[in-house]
C-alpha positions as a Python dict, from the first residue, in 0.01 Angstrom:
ca = {
    (1, 'M'): (0, 0, 0),
    (2, 'D'): (-42, -208, -324),
    (3, 'G'): (-126, -508, -134),
    (4, 'K'): (192, -689, -211),
    (5, 'I'): (451, -847, 65),
    (6, 'Y'): (808, -880, 36),
    (7, 'F'): (1039, -1092, 223),
    (8, 'V'): (1392, -1001, 267),
    (9, 'V'): (1692, -1233, 421),
    (10, 'Q'): (2004, -1118, 471),
    (11, 'P'): (2237, -1418, 428),
    (12, 'F'): (2373, -1505, 771),
    (13, 'G'): (2729, -1658, 865),
    (14, 'K'): (3068, -1607, 756),
    (15, 'G'): (3085, -1943, 527),
    (16, 'I'): (2918, -2015, 222),
    (17, 'V'): (2687, -2266, 354),
    (18, 'N'): (2534, -2081, 625),
    (19, 'A'): (2452, -1842, 351),
    (20, 'Q'): (2313, -2052, 152),
    (21, 'L'): (2077, -2194, 397),
    (22, 'S'): (1950, -1862, 481),
    (23, 'V'): (1855, -1804, 92),
    (24, 'L'): (1671, -2130, 55),
    (25, 'K'): (1490, -2114, 391),
    (26, 'G'): (1400, -1782, 315),
    (27, 'L'): (1259, -1866, -44),
    (28, 'E'): (1046, -2124, 121),
    (29, 'A'): (893, -1930, 366),
    (30, 'A'): (819, -1645, 127),
    (31, 'K'): (626, -1916, -96),
    (32, 'R'): (465, -2046, 144),
    (33, 'H'): (312, -1733, 306),
    (34, 'G'): (278, -1615, -98),
    (35, 'Y'): (538, -1319, -48),
    (36, 'I'): (749, -1207, -295),
    (37, 'F'): (1111, -1319, -218),
    (38, 'V'): (1390, -1048, -228),
    (39, 'V'): (1729, -1218, -372),
    (40, 'P'): (1989, -1108, -162),
    (41, 'P'): (2373, -1017, -251),
    (42, 'M'): (2607, -1177, -10),
    (43, 'V'): (2738, -978, 253),
    (44, 'Q'): (3133, -1049, 359),
    (45, 'W'): (3352, -892, 630),
    (46, 'W'): (3678, -894, 460),
    (47, 'A'): (3901, -947, 787),
    (48, 'E'): (4224, -1012, 579),
    (49, 'H'): (4204, -685, 424),
    (50, 'E'): (4387, -371, 586),
    (51, 'P'): (4158, -226, 755),
    (52, 'S'): (3897, -445, 764),
    (53, 'Y'): (3542, -363, 598),
    (54, 'L'): (3215, -518, 514),
    (55, 'T'): (3193, -577, 89),
    (56, 'I'): (2851, -674, -48),
    (57, 'I'): (2905, -939, -327),
    (58, 'P'): (2622, -989, -604),
    (59, 'F'): (2427, -1331, -560),
    (60, 'H'): (2518, -1398, -929),
    (61, 'H'): (2915, -1374, -885),
    (62, 'F'): (2855, -1735, -677),
    (63, 'Y'): (2535, -1844, -880),
    (64, 'D'): (2358, -1915, -1222),
    (65, 'A'): (2101, -1650, -1163),
    (66, 'E'): (1920, -1778, -1485),
    (67, 'H'): (1922, -2104, -1363),
    (68, 'F'): (1788, -1963, -1020),
    (69, 'E'): (1473, -1758, -1197),
    (70, 'N'): (1393, -2079, -1372),
    (71, 'F'): (1371, -2288, -1084),
    (72, 'V'): (1181, -2040, -895),
    (73, 'K'): (912, -2014, -1165),
    (74, 'E'): (875, -2412, -1162),
    (75, 'Y'): (869, -2405, -791),
    (76, 'G'): (560, -2147, -788),
    (77, 'A'): (769, -1881, -625),
    (78, 'E'): (802, -1502, -690),
    (79, 'I'): (1083, -1314, -674),
    (80, 'V'): (1287, -957, -755),
    (81, 'W'): (1594, -850, -738),
    (82, 'E'): (1543, -528, -564),
    (83, 'L'): (1308, -407, -299),
    (84, 'P'): (1085, -111, -376),
    (85, 'A'): (1245, 194, -265),
    (86, 'D'): (922, 291, -73),
    (87, 'R'): (963, -25, 130),
    (88, 'T'): (1334, 63, 213),
    (89, 'P'): (1310, 266, 518),
    (90, 'A'): (1082, 20, 711),
    (91, 'C'): (1322, -282, 594),
    (92, 'M'): (1618, -85, 709),
    (93, 'L'): (1449, -44, 1065),
    (94, 'Q'): (1310, -403, 1103),
    (95, 'Q'): (1689, -542, 1001),
    (96, 'Q'): (1814, -370, 1298),
    (97, 'L'): (1551, -475, 1548),
    (98, 'S'): (1592, -850, 1403),
    (99, 'E'): (1970, -827, 1453),
    (100, 'K'): (1933, -653, 1824),
    (101, 'S'): (1621, -916, 1944),
    (102, 'P'): (1590, -1225, 1702),
    (103, 'Q'): (1384, -1387, 1922),
    (104, 'A'): (1118, -1108, 1930),
    (105, 'V'): (1073, -1153, 1589),
    (106, 'N'): (796, -1395, 1606),
    (107, 'K'): (473, -1482, 1397),
    (108, 'A'): (269, -1167, 1562),
    (109, 'T'): (588, -975, 1460),
    (110, 'H'): (588, -1081, 1109),
    (111, 'R'): (192, -1054, 1083),
    (112, 'A'): (234, -700, 1194),
    (113, 'W'): (526, -603, 971),
    (114, 'A'): (346, -753, 675),
    (115, 'Q'): (-15, -554, 747),
    (116, 'Q'): (179, -227, 823),
    (117, 'Y'): (452, -204, 587),
    (118, 'G'): (431, -475, 310),
    (119, 'V'): (758, -604, 370),
    (120, 'I'): (943, -840, 662),
    (121, 'C'): (1305, -781, 657),
    (122, 'L'): (1530, -1005, 872),
    (123, 'S'): (1890, -1001, 965),
    (124, 'G'): (2133, -1179, 1191),
    (125, 'S'): (2045, -1512, 1344),
    (126, 'S'): (1662, -1428, 1324),
    (127, 'T'): (1730, -1491, 929),
    (128, 'F'): (1883, -1819, 1010),
    (129, 'Y'): (1709, -1957, 1325),
    (130, 'T'): (1337, -1761, 1307),
    (131, 'I'): (1318, -1706, 970),
    (132, 'D'): (952, -1825, 961),
    (133, 'G'): (875, -1669, 1302),
    (134, 'A'): (823, -2008, 1407),
    (135, 'D'): (869, -2189, 1748),
    (136, 'Q'): (1061, -2457, 1633),
    (137, 'P'): (1156, -2374, 1283),
    (138, 'A'): (1333, -2639, 1062),
    (139, 'F'): (1708, -2614, 1067),
    (140, 'W'): (1717, -2764, 701),
    (141, 'P'): (1528, -2646, 414),
    (142, 'P'): (1322, -2899, 185),
    (143, 'D'): (1597, -3127, 11),
    (144, 'S'): (1466, -3013, -326),
    (145, 'L'): (1550, -2644, -293),
    (146, 'R'): (1885, -2744, -305),
    (147, 'Q'): (1847, -2762, -690),
    (148, 'A'): (1812, -2404, -721),
    (149, 'L'): (2184, -2305, -650),
    (150, 'K'): (2406, -2399, -950),
    (151, 'P'): (2735, -2247, -908),
    (152, 'S'): (2779, -1975, -1160),
    (153, 'S'): (3021, -2033, -1465),
    (154, 'L'): (3296, -1885, -1299),
    (155, 'Y'): (3283, -2129, -1001),
    (156, 'A'): (3189, -2454, -1226),
    (157, 'S'): (3486, -2338, -1392),
    (158, 'E'): (3731, -2298, -1122),
    (159, 'A'): (3618, -2619, -960),
    (160, 'Q'): (3695, -2817, -1253),
    (161, 'K'): (4046, -2659, -1273),
    (162, 'M'): (4102, -2764, -897),
    (163, 'L'): (4002, -3109, -1011),
    (164, 'E'): (4251, -3116, -1296),
    (165, 'E'): (4543, -2974, -1031),
    (166, 'V'): (4449, -3293, -795),
    (167, 'A'): (4521, -3500, -1086),
    (168, 'R'): (4828, -3324, -1202),
    (169, 'H'): (4981, -3365, -853),
    (170, 'F'): (4867, -3705, -711),
    (171, 'G'): (4808, -3919, -1052),
    (172, 'T'): (4440, -3968, -974),
    (173, 'K'): (4084, -3750, -951),
    (174, 'E'): (3982, -4012, -654),
    (175, 'F'): (4028, -3884, -323),
    (176, 'V'): (3824, -3896, 22),
    (177, 'S'): (3660, -3549, 163),
    (178, 'V'): (3726, -3491, 537),
    (179, 'H'): (3616, -3198, 710),
    (180, 'V'): (3764, -3153, 1017),
    (181, 'R'): (3634, -2909, 1248),
    (182, 'V'): (3877, -2815, 1501),
    (183, 'E'): (3907, -2467, 1503),
    (184, 'A'): (3883, -2260, 1850),
    (185, 'D'): (3559, -2106, 1780),
    (186, 'W'): (3424, -2486, 1763),
    (187, 'E'): (3572, -2591, 2054),
    (188, 'E'): (3434, -2304, 2251),
    (189, 'H'): (3077, -2366, 2074),
    (190, 'C'): (3100, -2769, 2195),
    (191, 'A'): (3231, -2675, 2557),
    (192, 'A'): (2907, -2459, 2591),
    (193, 'S'): (2660, -2715, 2435),
    (194, 'K'): (2747, -2997, 2679),
    (195, 'D'): (2495, -3056, 2875),
    (196, 'R'): (2240, -3266, 2685),
    (197, 'N'): (1952, -3179, 2985),
    (198, 'D'): (1953, -2831, 2929),
    (199, 'P'): (1748, -2731, 2656),
    (200, 'Q'): (1863, -2405, 2583),
    (201, 'T'): (2257, -2498, 2529),
    (202, 'A'): (2195, -2880, 2409),
    (203, 'L'): (2337, -2929, 2051),
    (204, 'Y'): (2096, -3092, 1756),
    (205, 'N'): (2254, -3450, 1803),
    (206, 'N'): (2295, -3480, 2115),
    (207, 'N'): (2379, -3838, 2109),
    (208, 'Y'): (2712, -3768, 1958),
    (209, 'Q'): (3019, -3602, 2094),
    (210, 'C'): (3040, -3261, 1923),
    (211, 'W'): (3434, -3201, 1982),
    (212, 'V'): (3633, -3429, 1765),
    (213, 'D'): (4015, -3336, 1777),
    (214, 'E'): (4246, -3403, 1465),
    (215, 'A'): (4414, -3710, 1658),
    (216, 'Q'): (4070, -3840, 1747),
    (217, 'T'): (3983, -3799, 1350),
    (218, 'A'): (4292, -4015, 1254),
    (219, 'D'): (4184, -4264, 1483),
    (220, 'I'): (3831, -4277, 1413),
    (221, 'L'): (3914, -4311, 1028),
    (222, 'E'): (4165, -4582, 1050),
    (223, 'K'): (4000, -4802, 1329),
    (224, 'K'): (3628, -4730, 1320),
    (225, 'L'): (3550, -4615, 980),
    (226, 'K'): (3851, -4840, 795),
    (227, 'V'): (4025, -4596, 610),
    (228, 'R'): (4310, -4721, 441),
    (229, 'A'): (4632, -4588, 536),
    (230, 'G'): (4805, -4412, 272),
    (231, 'S'): (4450, -4306, 138),
    (232, 'L'): (4441, -3945, -28),
    (233, 'L'): (4235, -3717, 155),
    (234, 'Y'): (4113, -3371, 86),
    (235, 'I'): (4153, -3198, 386),
    (236, 'Q'): (3835, -2912, 451),
    (237, 'S'): (3954, -2685, 767),
    (238, 'T'): (4068, -2348, 849),
    (239, 'V'): (4351, -2489, 1073),
    (240, 'P'): (4645, -2504, 859),
    (241, 'M'): (4747, -2877, 700),
    (242, 'K'): (5101, -2843, 865),
    (243, 'K'): (4935, -2879, 1217),
    (244, 'M'): (4736, -3195, 1138),
    (245, 'H'): (5032, -3443, 1206),
    (246, 'K'): (4870, -3763, 1346),
    (247, 'L'): (4633, -3764, 1069),
    (248, 'C'): (4874, -3659, 763),
    (249, 'S'): (5138, -3918, 911),
    (250, 'K'): (4892, -4173, 839),
    (251, 'Y'): (4707, -4059, 531),
    (252, 'Q'): (4826, -3840, 202),
    (253, 'C'): (4665, -3530, 263),
    (254, 'F'): (4603, -3224, 44),
    (255, 'D'): (4385, -2907, 98),
    (256, 'R'): (4227, -2629, -119),
    (257, 'D'): (4543, -2431, -128),
    (258, 'S'): (4751, -2733, -255),
    (259, 'V'): (4530, -2689, -590),
    (260, 'W'): (4375, -2377, -605),
    (261, 'K'): (4535, -2093, -788),
    (262, 'E'): (4459, -1716, -664),
    (263, 'R'): (4343, -1538, -1025),
    (264, 'S'): (4262, -1231, -857),
    (265, 'E'): (4131, -1060, -1209),
    (266, 'E'): (3884, -1347, -1218),
    (267, 'I'): (3778, -1364, -864),
    (268, 'P'): (3820, -1007, -720),
    (269, 'Y'): (3665, -1115, -349),
    (270, 'K'): (3922, -1399, -293),
    (271, 'K'): (4016, -1305, 35),
    (272, 'T'): (3669, -1330, 194),
    (273, 'S'): (3550, -1643, 375),
    (274, 'L'): (3235, -1684, 169),
    (275, 'V'): (3471, -1705, -158),
    (276, 'L'): (3722, -1966, -2),
    (277, 'S'): (3438, -2184, 195),
    (278, 'Y'): (3271, -2219, -156),
    (279, 'L'): (3541, -2295, -353),
    (280, 'T'): (3647, -2536, -72),
    (281, 'S'): (3316, -2699, -85),
    (282, 'L'): (3288, -2750, -454),
    (283, 'L'): (3589, -2887, -465),
    (284, 'A'): (3453, -3152, -166),
    (285, 'E'): (3170, -3276, -392),
    (286, 'H'): (3379, -3459, -607),
    (287, 'G'): (3525, -3680, -328),
    (288, 'T'): (3431, -4054, -355),
    (289, 'A'): (3310, -4028, 16),
    (290, 'L'): (3299, -3769, 298),
    (291, 'Y'): (3374, -3782, 657),
    (292, 'G'): (3291, -3470, 904),
    (293, 'N'): (3152, -3382, 1231),
    (294, 'I'): (2786, -3416, 1236),
    (295, 'H'): (2721, -3123, 1417),
    (296, 'S'): (2869, -2869, 1138),
    (297, 'A'): (2631, -2712, 897),
    (298, 'Y'): (2888, -2755, 628),
    (299, 'Y'): (2914, -3093, 684),
    (300, 'G'): (2557, -3155, 697),
    (301, 'E'): (2478, -2980, 366),
    (302, 'L'): (2752, -3184, 201),
    (303, 'A'): (2635, -3516, 329),
    (304, 'K'): (2304, -3446, 179),
    (305, 'K'): (2460, -3377, -156),
    (306, 'F'): (2674, -3706, -142),
    (307, 'S'): (2370, -3914, -22),
    (308, 'A'): (2178, -3777, -347),
    (309, 'A'): (2475, -3905, -535),
    (310, 'D'): (2476, -4217, -397),
    (311, 'K'): (2819, -4156, -217),
    (312, 'P'): (2893, -4304, 139),
    (313, 'V'): (2886, -4059, 406),
    (314, 'H'): (3014, -4131, 782),
    (315, 'H'): (3044, -3879, 1078),
    (316, 'L'): (3353, -3880, 1269),
    (317, 'N'): (3147, -3823, 1633),
    (318, 'P'): (3172, -4088, 1909),
    (319, 'D'): (2868, -4170, 2075),
    (320, 'C'): (2814, -4015, 2429),
    (321, 'P'): (2790, -4182, 2724),
    (322, 'M'): (2436, -4232, 2848),
    (323, 'N'): (2288, -3970, 3081),
    (324, 'E'): (2620, -3770, 3100),
    (325, 'P'): (2750, -3423, 2962),
    (326, 'C'): (2908, -3459, 2649),
    (327, 'M'): (3134, -3231, 2467),
}
């Protein structure tokens, strides 16, 4: 063993935001411990393809690799783009173990793996929640690290093309970004997390209602947040916009697919949720204000970018009743 310790994370989640958080938290943890961070590719379950399969998407497809390297140099961390071959067998086994038993990947496990194998490899939820082997890991990486991830020229260009389409369709580039988290998996998540007195299931922002349906969203925007009727809203949701009856009867709505044309020769992975969620979020950043669900990591990341740009951010969640379960 050469004394070097490599730190590998597999970006976690179907959406681009969770994957980004995994990368940034991994970079921060590696730098703090003096490990060498292995820049990961993105792994995506291509569910829309028949038959379904996993695909590996290069990091530089999404992000400017040269900018990332320059940022890391200033940050004082060390990175490589590939794990040395002699560390790979141990890494593969560690990833399997961390996937199956993330809670067992604690500080002692990290130390043992580092000393014995010269590598720490994490996968699944261990990448996201116990990335540092900490008892109470920080959910968000430091704000300054977000500057590391600059869109690749391909995605920067796509974002501008979408913005031009907004102007062509609606005669303006000014719109309000609204994240409407009303998918079935989110409703199940909120229902399972409603007991604020149970530390195993309680939500992070447990003073705010988790589930906010489409009709509530429309009502809150109009009556509480005073968004003028007829305003142009950019809707971010995997639920089709045609089902947003209450919201889009009061407001002028559009979504990503209203302004994005598929160019398969330019974006070969266009049907993956990583690509679609990245395109969605890049256009959202151009909004004049942001509204969304405070429990959502997607909204949380966008909110930090809007705040850094001095643009208004408002959550849609009503306050929970005191001392009561709150879905």
